[in-house]
C-alpha positions as a Markdown table, in Angstrom:
| # | Residue | x | y | z |
|---|---|---|---|---|
| 1 | Met | 0.0 | 0.0 | 0.0 |
| 2 | Gln | 1.9 | 3.0 | -1.3 |
| 3 | Asn | -1.1 | 5.4 | -1.4 |
| 4 | Thr | -2.2 | 7.6 | 1.5 |
| 5 | Val | -4.6 | 5.8 | 3.8 |
| 6 | Asn | -6.7 | 6.8 | 6.8 |
| 7 | Ile | -6.3 | 4.7 | 10.0 |
| 8 | Ala | -8.5 | 5.3 | 13.0 |
| 9 | Leu | -6.8 | 4.3 | 16.3 |
| 10 | Gln | -8.6 | 3.7 | 19.5 |
| 11 | Ile | -6.6 | 2.6 | 22.6 |
| 12 | Leu | -8.5 | 1.6 | 25.7 |
| 13 | Pro | -5.9 | 1.3 | 28.5 |
| 14 | Ala | -6.5 | -0.3 | 31.9 |
| 15 | Ser | -4.4 | 0.4 | 34.9 |
| 16 | Lys | -4.8 | 0.0 | 38.7 |
| 17 | Asp | -3.0 | 3.3 | 39.4 |
| 18 | Lys | -3.6 | 5.6 | 36.4 |
| 19 | His | -6.7 | 7.2 | 35.0 |
| 20 | Pro | -7.3 | 6.0 | 31.4 |
| 21 | Tyr | -7.4 | 9.6 | 30.1 |
| 22 | Thr | -3.9 | 10.2 | 31.3 |
| 23 | Leu | -2.7 | 7.1 | 29.4 |
| 24 | Val | -4.6 | 8.0 | 26.3 |
| 25 | Asp | -3.0 | 11.5 | 26.4 |
| 26 | Glu | 0.4 | 9.7 | 26.1 |
| 27 | Ala | -0.7 | 8.0 | 22.9 |
| 28 | Ile | -2.1 | 11.2 | 21.5 |
| 29 | Ser | 1.2 | 12.9 | 22.3 |
| 30 | Ile | 3.0 | 10.3 | 20.1 |
| 31 | Ile | 0.6 | 11.0 | 17.3 |
| 32 | Glu | 1.0 | 14.8 | 17.6 |
| 33 | Asn | 4.8 | 14.4 | 17.4 |
| 34 | Ser | 4.7 | 12.0 | 14.5 |
| 35 | Gly | 4.3 | 14.7 | 11.8 |
| 36 | Leu | 1.3 | 12.9 | 10.4 |
| 37 | Lys | -2.0 | 14.6 | 9.7 |
| 38 | Tyr | -4.4 | 13.6 | 12.3 |
| 39 | Arg | -7.8 | 14.4 | 14.0 |
| 40 | Val | -8.7 | 13.6 | 17.6 |
| 41 | Thr | -12.3 | 12.7 | 18.1 |
| 42 | Pro | -14.1 | 11.6 | 21.3 |
| 43 | Phe | -13.7 | 7.9 | 20.6 |
| 44 | Glu | -10.6 | 7.6 | 18.3 |
| 45 | Thr | -7.9 | 9.5 | 16.6 |
| 46 | Val | -7.8 | 9.3 | 12.8 |
| 47 | Met | -4.4 | 9.5 | 11.1 |
| 48 | Glu | -3.5 | 10.1 | 7.4 |
| 49 | Gly | -0.3 | 8.9 | 5.8 |
| 50 | Ser | 1.3 | 5.8 | 4.4 |
| 51 | Tyr | 0.2 | 2.5 | 5.9 |
| 52 | Asp | 3.7 | 1.7 | 7.2 |
| 53 | Glu | 4.2 | 5.1 | 8.8 |
| 54 | Ile | 0.9 | 5.0 | 10.6 |
| 55 | Met | 1.4 | 1.4 | 11.8 |
| 56 | Glu | 4.8 | 2.5 | 13.3 |
| 57 | Val | 3.0 | 5.3 | 15.2 |
| 58 | Val | 0.4 | 2.8 | 16.4 |
| 59 | Lys | 3.2 | 0.7 | 17.8 |
| 60 | Lys | 4.8 | 3.7 | 19.5 |
| 61 | Ala | 1.5 | 4.9 | 20.9 |
| 62 | Gln | 0.9 | 1.5 | 22.5 |
| 63 | Glu | 4.5 | 1.4 | 23.9 |
| 64 | Ala | 3.9 | 4.9 | 25.4 |
| 65 | Cys | 0.8 | 3.8 | 27.2 |
| 66 | Tyr | 2.7 | 0.9 | 28.8 |
| 67 | Ala | 5.6 | 3.1 | 29.7 |
| 68 | Ala | 3.1 | 5.5 | 31.4 |
| 69 | Gly | 1.6 | 2.8 | 33.6 |
| 70 | Ala | -0.9 | 0.8 | 31.6 |
| 71 | Asp | -1.4 | -2.8 | 32.7 |
| 72 | Ser | -3.2 | -3.8 | 29.5 |
| 73 | Leu | -4.6 | -2.3 | 26.3 |
| 74 | Met | -7.4 | -3.0 | 24.0 |
| 75 | Thr | -6.4 | -1.5 | 20.6 |
| 76 | Tyr | -8.9 | -1.1 | 17.8 |
| 77 | Leu | -8.0 | 0.0 | 14.2 |
| 78 | Lys | -10.2 | 1.0 | 11.3 |
| 79 | Ile | -8.4 | 1.3 | 7.9 |
| 80 | Gln | -9.6 | 3.0 | 4.8 |
| 81 | Ser | -7.5 | 2.5 | 1.7 |
| 82 | Ala | -8.2 | 2.9 | -2.0 |
| 83 | Lys | -6.4 | 2.7 | -5.3 |
| 84 | Thr | -5.9 | 6.5 | -5.0 |
| 85 | Asp | -5.1 | 8.6 | -1.9 |
| 86 | Val | -7.6 | 8.7 | 1.0 |
| 87 | Cys | -7.8 | 12.1 | 2.7 |
| 88 | Ile | -9.5 | 13.2 | 5.9 |
| 89 | Glu | -10.7 | 16.4 | 4.3 |
| 90 | Asp | -12.7 | 14.4 | 1.6 |
| 91 | Lys | -14.8 | 13.0 | 4.4 |
| 92 | Met | -14.9 | 16.0 | 6.7 |
| 93 | Glu | -14.9 | 19.2 | 4.7 |
| 94 | Lys | -18.7 | 19.6 | 4.7 |
| 95 | Tyr | -18.8 | 19.4 | 8.5 |
| 96 | Asp | -15.9 | 21.8 | 9.3 |
| 97 | Ile | -17.1 | 25.1 | 10.5 |
């Protein structure tokens, strides 16, 4: 997959000592610093880029959650790919205010 794809990432961390939002913030920080185009929503974060780039960010986001104190993670991905590039704006532009 060489074209631009969209991948939605939802990480649901569990920890005896940390609030889940604190752990999710660590994952979002990894995404923010990745250089990829992304959009945070209430249930997941959507990223835009090459498949391999995004999957590396997914791995780092999971590692960051564990490093921050997660005991376990449930990680869900949704992937949109096409023969041409897939862009966040194509799906969202009519909703942006």
